[in-house]
C-alpha positions in Angstrom: 10.9 28.9 -34.4 11.4 25.1 -34.8 10.2 22.5 -31.9 13.1 20.1 -31.0 12.9 16.8 -31.2 13.4 15.1 -28.1 16.5 13.8 -27.3 16.5 10.2 -25.3 19.7 10.4 -23.0 19.5 8.0 -19.9 21.4 9.6 -17.4 22.0 6.7 -14.6 19.7 3.8 -13.7 15.7 3.2 -14.4 15.4 2.8 -10.5 11.4 2.3 -10.4 8.4 2.2 -12.9 7.4 5.5 -12.6 10.5 6.0 -14.2 10.2 3.0 -16.6 6.7 5.0 -18.2 9.0 8.3 -18.1 11.4 7.0 -20.0 8.8 5.2 -22.8 6.7 8.2 -23.4 10.3 9.9 -23.9 11.4 7.5 -26.2 7.6 7.7 -28.3 8.1 11.5 -28.5 11.3 10.9 -29.9 9.8 8.5 -32.4 7.3 11.0 -33.0 4.3 10.8 -31.2 2.5 12.7 -28.6 2.7 10.8 -26.1 1.9 11.2 -22.5 1.8 8.9 -19.0 -1.7 7.5 -18.1 -0.8 8.2 -14.8 -2.1 6.2 -11.9 -5.8 4.4 -11.6 -7.3 1.8 -13.9 -5.6 1.7 -17.0 -6.2 -1.6 -18.6 -2.5 -2.2 -18.9 -2.0 1.4 -21.0 1.0 2.9 -19.4 1.8 5.0 -21.9 -0.7 6.7 -24.5 -1.1 9.6 -27.1 -2.6 9.3 -30.6 -2.0 6.4 -32.5 0.0 5.2 -29.7 -0.1 2.8 -26.7 1.9 1.7 -24.4 2.5 -0.9 -21.8 5.6 -0.8 -19.6 7.2 -4.1 -17.8 9.7 -2.6 -14.6 11.6 -6.1 -14.2 14.4 -8.2 -14.7 13.4 -10.6 -16.8 12.6 -10.5 -21.0 9.0 -10.1 -22.0 7.6 -13.2 -23.5 4.6 -13.6 -26.1 1.9 -13.6 -23.8 2.9 -9.4 -22.3 2.7 -9.2 -26.0 -0.8 -10.3 -26.1 -2.0 -8.2 -23.5 -0.8 -5.3 -24.6 -2.1 -6.2 -27.9 -5.6 -7.1 -26.7 -5.5 -3.9 -24.2 -4.6 -1.9 -27.8 -7.8 -3.3 -29.3 -10.2 -1.8 -26.3 -9.0 1.3 -26.6 -8.9 3.9 -30.1 -5.7 4.4 -30.9 -5.9 6.3 -34.7 -8.4 8.7 -32.4 -7.7 10.9 -28.8 -6.8 9.3 -25.8 
């Protein structure tokens, strides 16, 4: 039996930061990554991770600017994104 690629469907609004993190993990799985939410605790800014991918989720009502992207790149540099998470 073939494994189906997850389908990204938004049914309603993303109302919490937890919803946003889970939506990000689903989006990455739709792109072929084995991504999971990292869970609460000290995560160095990484909210979603998997072999070869990390994600930092921002739950806010404004555009994300360069400083946020630079922090994500810095957080990813301290994590082996090519190996296991």
